[in-house]
C-alpha positions, 0 to 999 in steps of 0.5 A: 612810128616810134622813135626806136623804129625811126632810129632803126630805119635810119641805121638799117635803111635796107633792113638788117642782114639775114642769110637767105638759106635758099640759094638758087643760081638766079639769086646768086647771079642777082647778088653778083650783079649787085656787087658789080653795080655797087660802085656805080650806084654809090657814085650816083648817090654821091654825085654833086655833094659838096665837101661840107655835105660829105662831112655831115653825119648820116645819123646822130652818133653815126659816121660822116658820109666821107667815112661811110665811103671809106668804110665801104672800101675797107670792108669790101677789100677785107671781103675780097681777101676773105673770098680768096682765103676761102678758095685757097685754104681749108676753112681759114679763120679770118681776122676781123678789124676795128671798123670804128677805129679804121673810120677814125684814122686820117684817111677815113676822116679826111681823104677825098672820097674819089680815092675809095671810089676808084678802089671800089671800081677796080676791086669790084671788077676783079671780084666780079670776074672771080665770082663769075668764074666759080664752079657751083662747088666753089660757092660752098667753100667756107671761112670762119668768122669770129663773131658770125661763125662759119660762112659759105661763100654763098653766105658771104656773097649775100653779106657783101651785096647787102653791105653795099646797098646798106651804106649807099642807102645811108647816103641817099637817106640823108640826102632825102632827109636834107633835101639835097 
């Protein structure tokens, strides 16, 4: 494995995100289940880590584990809002946010991870309840993302299920590399 491949494996431990155009009810149920289970899996990945370990960067130039957890809460909260906008408006244009600047804010750098874990527990419970209530047609609602273009809620569901796996793997990957 060359150094670029090794860096990519640390940066994208579950692979880069790609939309699966062949959505089936079974795949959709799997993505919803992944979203529902993500907070518990994240908690397990963090179990037993010290404050010093939470302040370790998962890769050179990357965020501290603490920032990864708070970023997940920030991003998933934005994702939930995007779903609600798509359900209640016609093809809304959504606003992005400066993820790296949010991660550098005092709450991103210093807040106890339990704050974001608690937020994710409640948020994902609500999100799952919402998703499980959808009629087939509601997954075809869209929002317009400035960089990604128009996304259906099926596309976005895949993205946010991947996003939880992606960042949890940053944590478990560092634990494996450090022998924690």
